[in-house]
C-alpha positions in Angstrom: -91.6 11.9 -33.8 -88.8 13.2 -36.1 -88.1 16.9 -36.5 -86.1 18.2 -39.5 -83.7 20.9 -38.3 -84.3 22.9 -41.5 -88.1 22.9 -40.7 -87.4 24.1 -37.1 -85.1 26.9 -38.4 -87.8 27.9 -40.9 -90.4 28.0 -38.1 -88.2 30.2 -36.0 -87.7 32.6 -38.9 -91.5 32.8 -39.4 -92.1 33.5 -35.7 -89.4 36.2 -35.7 -90.5 38.1 -38.8 -94.2 37.2 -38.6 -94.4 36.6 -42.3 -94.2 33.4 -44.4 -92.8 35.2 -47.4 -90.0 37.0 -45.6 -89.2 33.9 -43.6 -88.9 31.9 -46.9 -86.6 34.5 -48.3 -84.5 34.4 -45.1 -84.3 30.6 -45.5 -83.5 30.8 -49.2 -86.5 28.9 -50.4 -89.7 29.8 -52.2 -92.9 30.9 -50.3 -94.7 27.8 -51.7 -91.9 25.5 -50.4 -92.0 27.2 -47.0 -95.8 26.9 -46.8 -95.5 23.2 -47.8 -92.9 22.6 -45.1 -95.0 24.2 -42.4 -98.1 22.3 -43.5 -96.2 19.0 -43.2 -94.9 20.0 -39.8 -98.4 20.7 -38.6 -99.5 17.3 -40.0 -96.7 15.6 -38.2 -97.5 17.1 -34.8 -101.2 16.9 -35.4 -102.1 20.4 -34.4 -102.2 23.9 -35.9 -99.1 25.9 -35.2 -99.8 29.2 -37.1 -102.8 31.4 -37.8 -102.5 32.9 -41.3 -104.2 36.1 -42.6 -103.6 39.0 -44.9 -101.6 40.8 -42.2 -99.1 38.0 -41.7 -98.9 35.0 -39.3 -99.4 34.5 -35.6 -98.4 31.6 -33.4 -100.9 29.4 -31.7 -100.3 28.3 -28.1 -98.9 25.1 -29.5 -96.7 27.1 -31.9 -95.3 29.2 -29.0 -94.4 25.9 -27.2 -92.7 24.6 -30.4 -90.8 27.9 -30.8 -89.3 27.6 -27.3 -88.1 24.1 -27.8 -87.0 24.7 -31.4 -84.7 27.4 -30.3 -83.2 25.2 -27.6 -82.8 22.3 -30.0 -81.0 24.4 -32.6 -78.8 26.1 -30.0 -77.8 22.8 -28.6 -77.0 21.5 -32.1 -74.9 24.6 -32.6 -73.1 23.9 -29.4 -72.4 20.4 -30.5 -70.9 21.6 -33.8 -68.8 24.2 -32.0 -67.5 21.6 -29.5 -66.5 19.3 -32.3 -64.9 22.1 -34.2 -62.5 22.6 -31.2 -60.9 19.3 -32.3 -60.1 20.9 -35.7 -58.6 24.2 -36.7 -62.1 25.8 -37.1 -62.8 27.0 -33.5 -65.5 29.4 -34.6 -68.7 30.1 -32.7 -71.4 32.7 -31.8 -72.6 33.9 -28.5 -75.9 35.8 -28.0 -76.0 37.7 -24.7 -78.9 39.4 -23.0 -77.7 41.9 -20.3 -78.8 44.8 -18.3 -77.7 48.4 -18.9 -74.7 48.5 -16.6 -73.3 45.3 -18.1 -73.8 46.5 -21.7 -72.3 50.0 -21.2 -69.9 49.5 -18.3 -67.9 46.3 -17.9 -68.8 43.9 -20.7 -67.0 45.7 -23.5 -63.6 45.2 -21.8 -64.3 41.5 -20.9 -65.6 40.7 -24.4 -62.5 42.2 -25.9 -60.4 39.8 -23.8 -62.6 36.9 -24.8 -62.3 37.7 -28.5 -58.5 37.8 -28.3 -58.6 34.3 -26.8 -61.2 33.1 -29.3 -60.7 35.2 -32.4 -63.3 33.4 -34.5 -66.1 33.9 -32.1 -68.8 36.4 -33.0 -71.0 38.1 -30.4 -74.6 39.5 -30.4 -75.0 41.7 -27.2 -78.5 43.0 -26.5 -79.6 45.2 -23.7 -82.7 43.8 -21.9 -84.4 44.1 -18.5 -84.2 41.2 -16.0 -87.5 39.5 -17.0 -86.5 39.5 -20.7 -83.0 38.2 -19.8 -84.5 35.3 -17.9 -87.1 34.6 -20.6 -84.5 34.7 -23.3 -82.2 32.2 -21.6 -85.1 29.9 -20.6 -86.5 29.9 -24.2 -83.1 29.4 -25.8 -83.1 32.9 -27.5 -80.0 33.7 -25.6 -76.9 31.7 -24.6 -76.2 33.6 -21.4 -77.9 36.4 -19.5 -76.5 39.0 -17.0 -78.9 40.5 -14.5 -78.7 42.9 -11.5 -80.9 42.8 -8.4 -83.2 40.1 -7.1 -84.5 37.6 -9.6 -86.6 34.4 -9.7 -84.9 32.0 -12.1 -86.7 28.7 -11.6 -85.2 26.0 -13.7 -82.1 28.0 -14.6 -78.6 28.1 -13.3 -77.6 31.3 -11.5 -74.0 32.2 -10.9 -73.3 35.2 -8.7 -70.2 37.2 -9.7 -70.2 40.6 -8.1 -72.2 43.2 -6.1 -72.8 46.8 -6.9 -75.3 49.4 -5.7 -77.2 52.3 -7.1 -76.2 55.7 -5.8 -77.2 59.4 -6.3 -74.6 61.4 -8.2 -74.4 65.2 -8.0 -71.8 67.9 -8.6 -70.1 69.4 -5.5 -72.3 72.5 -5.4 -75.6 70.8 -5.4 -77.8 71.1 -2.2 -77.8 67.3 -1.8 -74.1 66.8 -2.4 -73.0 66.6 1.3 -75.8 64.4 2.6 -74.6 60.9 3.9 -77.6 59.2 2.3 -81.0 60.0 0.8 -84.2 58.2 -0.1 -85.5 58.2 -3.7 -88.5 60.3 -3.0 -86.4 63.2 -1.6 -84.6 63.4 -5.0 -87.7 63.8 -7.1 -88.0 67.5 -6.6 -84.8 68.0 -8.5 -84.3 67.5 -12.3 -82.7 64.1 -13.1 -80.3 63.1 -15.9 -81.3 59.7 -17.1 -80.3 57.1 -19.7 -82.3 56.9 -22.9 -85.8 55.5 -23.0 -85.9 51.7 -23.2 -82.7 51.2 -21.1 -83.2 48.7 -18.3 -82.1 51.2 -15.7 -84.6 53.9 -16.6 -87.4 51.3 -16.7 -86.3 50.0 -13.3 -86.2 53.5 -11.8 -89.6 54.5 -13.2 -91.1 51.4 -11.6 -89.7 52.5 -8.2 -91.0 56.1 -8.7 -94.4 54.8 -9.8 -94.6 52.8 -6.5 -94.3 56.1 -4.7 -97.1 57.5 -6.9 -94.8 60.3 -8.1 -93.2 61.3 -11.4 -89.5 61.1 -12.3 -88.4 64.7 -13.0 -86.4 63.9 -16.2 -84.5 66.9 -17.6 -82.5 65.1 -20.3 -81.8 61.6 -21.4 -78.4 60.5 -22.7 -76.6 57.4 -24.0 -74.2 56.1 -21.4 -73.0 56.9 -17.9 -70.1 59.1 -19.0 -72.6 61.4 -20.7 -74.7 61.4 -17.6 -71.7 62.3 -15.4 -70.7 65.2 -17.7 -74.2 66.6 -17.5 -74.2 66.2 -13.7 -70.8 67.9 -13.4 -72.1 70.8 -15.4 -75.0 71.3 -13.0 -77.7 70.3 -15.4 -79.2 67.8 -12.9 -78.6 64.8 -10.7 -78.5 61.2 -11.6 -78.9 57.7 -10.2 -76.4 55.2 -11.5 -74.3 52.2 -10.4 -71.7 53.2 -7.8 -68.9 51.5 -9.9 -69.7 53.9 -12.7 -69.9 56.9 -10.5 -66.6 56.1 -8.8 -64.8 55.6 -12.1 -66.0 59.0 -13.5 -65.4 60.7 -10.2 -61.7 60.3 -10.8 -61.8 62.8 -13.7 -64.9 64.9 -12.9 -66.2 67.0 -10.1 -68.8 64.6 -8.7 -70.2 63.7 -5.3 -71.7 60.3 -4.5 -74.6 60.1 -2.0 -75.8 56.6 -0.8 -79.4 55.7 -1.7 -81.3 54.7 1.4 -83.4 52.1 -0.4 -83.6 48.3 0.0 -83.4 47.9 -3.8 -80.2 50.0 -4.2 -77.9 47.0 -3.4 -77.6 45.0 -6.7 -76.4 41.4 -6.9 -75.0 40.8 -10.4 -75.7 37.3 -11.7 -74.9 35.2 -14.8 -77.9 33.2 -16.0 -77.6 30.0 -18.1 -79.6 26.9 -18.7 -76.8 24.4 -18.0 -73.2 25.6 -17.7 -71.9 22.1 -18.3 -73.6 22.0 -21.8 -72.0 25.3 -22.9 -69.2 25.3 -25.5 -65.7 26.2 -24.2 -65.7 29.8 -25.4 -68.9 30.5 -23.4 -67.4 28.9 -20.4 -64.4 31.2 -20.9 -66.7 34.2 -20.8 -68.2 33.0 -17.5 -64.7 32.6 -16.1 -63.7 36.1 -17.1 -66.9 37.5 -15.5 -66.4 35.6 -12.2 -62.8 36.6 -11.8 
């Protein structure tokens, strides 16, 4: 069975935009040509891949399977092109990274800056995702590399541990909880919390833990980034749960107290997730080396 890479790329576009017309435009072909390509692809595999109606298109179960493998095939093809380019003067490439909140806002920007100095023609797409989405993205070929925190189940994927952090409670020096050696999550819920914006992996994780206690998280304000959280906490607006590495860094310039969280999930193992590290192009291997340092 032979698959045309252009057909696979078109199929991925259709799955992502859920429209044959928009996918055709994205592929720089007519809608009729796109429809014909998909029809021939379905004839070749002998099964329906898409449901079409006036609202758009939807993948069948077989289409979902094809999408997963199409992404992997095209990504590996791109890896091959990039590897061969390293023998010429065109060492360009692209990395898509799915990572948790702490990685996106805290330590990845500095590491990526170093990477891009070493590989100036590489472009990067960094997306914040929760652990399950990170794992799914790497497994399905939607992401080259993933970064997670906390316990994970990564069957069939390569997991590279690179550091350990923990979640802590952060207050200002005058808060009633400031001088406790440790505290459980439930004991913090009577106080207003400063949290990251809705949709961040950390707020989603914390809400899951609070839901397990059958309580509500007392959110007073949501902000973008740990620096903003710390400024609000210092001003006495509320308390916040964040990675200890972030709290320690901002404690150097702000009036903050750090209280250990007495919870089994507070300790967070940071891991790099890839399908096969040996198959990655050199610039992605460089990124892994920078993270593991």
